[in-house]
C-alpha positions in Angstrom: 0.0 0.0 0.0 1.2 3.5 -0.8 1.6 6.0 1.8 -1.3 8.6 2.2 -0.3 11.9 0.6 1.1 14.6 2.7 -0.8 17.8 2.9 1.5 20.8 3.2 -0.2 23.9 4.7 0.1 26.8 2.4 0.7 30.0 4.3 -1.6 32.8 3.7 -0.9 35.4 1.3 0.6 38.6 2.8 -1.7 40.9 0.8 -4.3 41.4 3.6 -1.1 42.4 5.9 -0.2 44.9 3.4 -3.7 46.2 2.9 -3.9 46.5 6.8 -0.5 48.2 6.8 -1.4 50.6 4.0 -4.8 51.4 5.9 -3.0 52.1 9.1 -0.4 54.3 7.4 -3.5 56.2 5.8 -5.2 56.6 9.1 -2.1 58.0 10.5 -1.6 60.4 7.7 -5.2 61.6 7.8 -4.9 61.9 11.6 -1.9 64.4 11.1 -3.8 66.3 8.5 -6.9 66.8 10.8 -4.7 67.9 13.8 -2.9 70.4 11.6 -6.1 71.6 10.2 -7.6 72.0 13.6 -4.6 73.8 14.7 -4.7 76.3 11.8 -8.4 77.0 12.6 -7.9 77.4 16.3 -5.0 80.0 15.6 -7.1 81.9 13.1 -9.8 82.1 15.6 -7.7 83.0 18.7 -5.4 85.7 17.0 -8.3 88.2 16.7 -9.5 87.5 20.2 -6.0 87.9 21.6 -5.5 91.1 19.8 -8.7 92.6 21.2 -7.7 91.4 24.7 -4.4 92.9 24.5 -5.5 96.2 23.0 -8.2 96.5 25.7 -5.5 96.7 28.3 -3.2 99.3 26.5 -3.1 103.0 26.9 -4.7 105.1 24.2 -1.3 106.5 22.8 0.1 102.9 22.6 -3.0 101.7 20.8 -3.0 104.7 18.3 0.8 104.5 17.4 1.8 100.8 17.7 0.5 97.5 16.8 -0.9 95.2 19.6 1.8 92.5 19.0 4.5 94.9 20.2 3.1 94.7 23.7 4.1 91.1 23.8 7.7 92.2 23.9 7.4 93.7 27.3 4.6 91.7 29.1 5.8 92.5 32.6 6.1 96.3 32.3 3.4 97.6 34.5 3.2 101.1 32.8 2.4 99.3 29.5 -1.1 97.9 30.9 -4.1 100.0 32.3 -7.6 99.1 33.5 -8.8 102.5 32.6 -10.2 101.6 29.5 -12.7 99.3 31.1 -13.6 101.9 33.8 -14.2 104.4 31.0 -16.2 102.2 28.7 -18.5 101.0 31.8 -19.0 104.4 32.9 -18.7 106.9 30.2 -19.8 104.5 27.5 -22.7 103.3 29.3 -21.7 99.6 29.1 -22.7 99.1 32.8 -26.3 99.5 32.3 -26.2 98.1 28.7 -24.6 94.9 30.2 -27.6 94.5 32.8 -30.2 95.3 30.1 -28.6 92.5 28.0 -29.0 90.1 30.7 -32.7 91.2 31.3 -33.3 90.5 27.5 -31.4 87.5 27.0 -32.4 85.4 30.0 -36.2 85.6 29.6 -35.8 85.5 25.8 -34.2 82.0 26.1 -36.3 80.6 29.0 -39.8 81.6 27.4 -39.2 79.9 24.0 -37.6 76.8 25.6 -40.7 76.4 27.9 -43.2 76.7 25.1 -41.3 74.5 22.7 -40.8 71.8 25.3 -44.6 71.5 25.8 -45.1 71.6 22.0 -42.4 69.1 21.5 -44.0 66.5 23.8 -47.6 67.1 22.2 -46.2 66.5 18.8 -44.3 63.5 19.8 -46.4 61.5 22.2 -50.1 63.0 22.1 -52.7 62.0 19.4 -54.7 64.8 18.0 -56.3 65.8 14.8 -53.8 67.6 12.3 -50.8 67.0 14.3 -48.4 66.3 11.4 -49.8 69.1 9.5 -49.5 71.6 12.3 -45.8 70.5 12.9 -44.8 70.9 9.2 -46.3 74.5 9.5 -44.3 75.2 12.5 -41.2 73.9 10.9 -42.0 75.8 7.7 -41.7 79.1 9.7 -37.9 78.6 10.0 -37.5 79.5 6.4 -39.4 82.9 6.8 -36.8 85.7 7.1 -37.2 87.7 10.3 -36.7 90.8 8.5 -40.0 90.4 6.7 -41.7 90.4 10.1 -40.1 93.3 11.8 -42.2 96.1 10.4 -45.6 94.2 10.7 -44.8 93.4 14.4 -43.7 97.0 15.1 -46.9 98.4 13.7 -48.8 96.0 15.8 -46.8 97.1 18.8 -47.6 100.8 18.2 -50.7 101.0 16.4 -52.5 97.7 16.6 -54.2 96.0 13.5 -57.2 97.1 11.8 -59.1 96.1 8.6 -60.3 99.2 6.9 -61.9 101.5 9.6 -62.4 98.5 12.0 -59.9 98.0 14.7 -59.1 94.3 15.2 -56.2 94.6 17.7 -55.7 97.6 19.8 -52.4 99.3 20.3 -50.2 97.1 22.6 -47.8 100.0 23.4 -44.9 97.5 23.6 -42.3 99.4 21.6 -39.3 100.4 23.6 -40.1 97.7 26.5 -38.4 94.7 27.5 -41.6 92.7 27.1 -41.8 93.8 23.4 -38.2 92.5 22.7 -39.1 89.2 24.7 -42.1 88.4 22.5 -40.2 89.2 19.3 -37.3 86.8 20.1 -39.7 84.1 21.4 -41.6 84.1 18.1 -38.4 84.0 16.0 -36.8 81.2 18.0 -39.8 78.9 18.6 -39.8 77.1 15.2 -36.1 76.0 15.5 -36.7 75.1 19.2 -39.9 73.1 18.6 -38.1 71.2 15.7 -34.9 70.3 17.9 -36.8 69.2 20.9 -39.4 67.2 19.0 -36.7 65.3 17.4 -35.1 64.6 20.8 -38.3 63.9 22.8 -39.7 61.6 19.8 -36.5 59.5 20.1 -37.0 58.7 23.6 -37.8 54.9 24.3 -41.6 54.5 24.0 -41.6 51.8 26.8 -40.8 54.5 29.3 -43.8 56.5 28.4 -46.1 53.5 28.0 -44.9 52.2 31.5 -45.8 55.6 32.9 -49.1 55.5 31.4 -49.9 52.1 32.9 -48.9 53.3 36.4 -51.6 55.9 35.9 -49.5 59.0 35.2 -51.1 61.7 33.2 -49.3 63.8 30.4 -48.1 66.6 32.6 -46.6 64.2 35.0 -44.9 62.2 32.3 -43.6 65.5 30.8 -42.4 66.9 34.1 -40.9 63.8 35.7 -39.6 61.8 32.8 -39.3 64.0 29.4 -37.8 67.0 30.9 -35.0 65.2 32.9 -34.2 63.1 29.8 -34.1 66.0 27.5 -31.5 68.0 29.2 -28.9 67.7 26.4 -31.4 69.1 23.7 -32.5 71.9 26.1 -29.0 72.9 26.6 -28.0 72.8 23.0 -31.1 75.2 22.1 -30.2 77.3 25.1 -26.8 77.9 23.8 -28.1 78.9 20.3 -30.9 81.1 21.5 -28.8 82.9 24.1 -26.0 83.6 21.8 -28.4 84.8 19.1 -30.2 87.1 21.5 -26.9 88.3 23.2 -25.4 89.3 19.9 -28.5 90.6 18.2 -28.6 94.3 17.2 -31.3 94.3 14.6 -34.3 93.0 16.9 -33.1 95.1 19.9 -32.6 98.3 17.9 -36.1 97.8 16.2 -38.2 97.0 19.3 -36.3 98.4 22.1 -34.9 101.5 20.4 -31.7 103.3 21.4 -32.8 104.5 24.8 -30.4 103.9 27.7 -33.4 102.4 29.8 -33.7 99.2 27.6 -30.8 99.3 25.2 -28.7 96.2 25.2 -25.0 96.1 25.0 -24.9 95.6 21.2 -26.7 99.0 20.9 -24.2 100.6 23.3 -21.2 99.1 21.3 -22.6 100.3 18.1 -23.3 103.9 19.5 -19.7 103.8 21.0 -18.2 102.8 17.4 -20.4 105.6 16.0 -19.4 108.6 18.2 -15.7 107.5 18.9 -14.5 105.8 16.0 -10.9 106.6 16.7 -11.1 105.5 20.5 -10.0 101.8 19.8 -8.9 101.3 23.3 -12.5 101.9 24.5 -14.0 99.9 21.5 -11.7 96.9 22.3 -12.6 97.0 26.0 -16.4 97.3 25.2 -16.1 94.3 22.7 -14.3 92.1 25.1 -16.9 92.9 28.0 -19.7 91.8 25.3 -18.0 88.5 24.5 -17.4 87.5 28.2 -20.9 86.2 29.0 -21.3 84.1 25.6 -18.1 82.4 26.0 -18.8 81.5 29.5 -22.2 80.3 28.7 -20.7 78.0 25.9 -17.9 76.5 28.0 -20.5 75.7 30.8 -23.0 74.0 28.4 -20.6 72.6 25.7 -20.7 69.1 26.9 -24.3 69.1 25.9 -23.8 70.7 22.6 -22.9 67.8 20.4 -25.5 65.6 22.0 -28.3 68.1 21.5 -27.4 68.5 17.9 -27.5 64.9 17.2 -30.8 64.5 19.1 -32.9 62.2 17.3 -30.8 61.6 14.4 -30.1 57.9 15.2 -32.4 55.5 16.9 -31.7 52.4 18.5 
């Protein structure tokens, strides 16, 4: 009898290893490219901010005669720095009162639309009523309407009411130049986006949680307040960042409905007035500009961990 044939194992081809090595090399190359790109973007964003910060602490003569980067050559010379720019901007420039006005405008104009949109989002996501989908489409469609188209009609409604022919439909609200008028305007302009974001997030919550609460006898308000709101903190924080930054940095709506009076004018109006009356006082403008960005940066840093989670709300289920 002949011996059985000997089977010699054939080694695997090295092609997969080469492919894996090539893929790893590509990943390393793309990683370095991404890091360099991020570094360049960060530098481009930081340089103007550092320039404003340095100029805000420089004396007026130094700002007018030399560049801000020359200050970095002697950073420990006490005579090269001053806090007088901030004192003058807060006192003479009216920034102290304007700063408080901005807080009085931005905080309610952020809380009011979030509250209304949260209730609306729960209703659109978990309550059955006739015309729900049509109404949601109409609300989302309002996002494409430019707010500039609504400024004059709303202002006329504030000052003169609304009438058809000689018949007065809505009396004069007398809201022009008041905080309430600015709150209502920002609420109306921010509600469509808030409802859209929150509805996507609330609708992505597990249905078993809501159904279990209903089986235990909980009504809609209890489910909303005890379950939906705590689980929707990322989406609420994401919209709070958007709305607060938009209201704080807004000039058009504030100038249209609040006017330029010192009693209700926010910090953007004060900064515009300062740049219009003292166009050569760059030391005051830089101090005022840096005061105006302190609060938005602080808010973003405090809530930035919720930012990405809120933006991706409802985009993936499972």
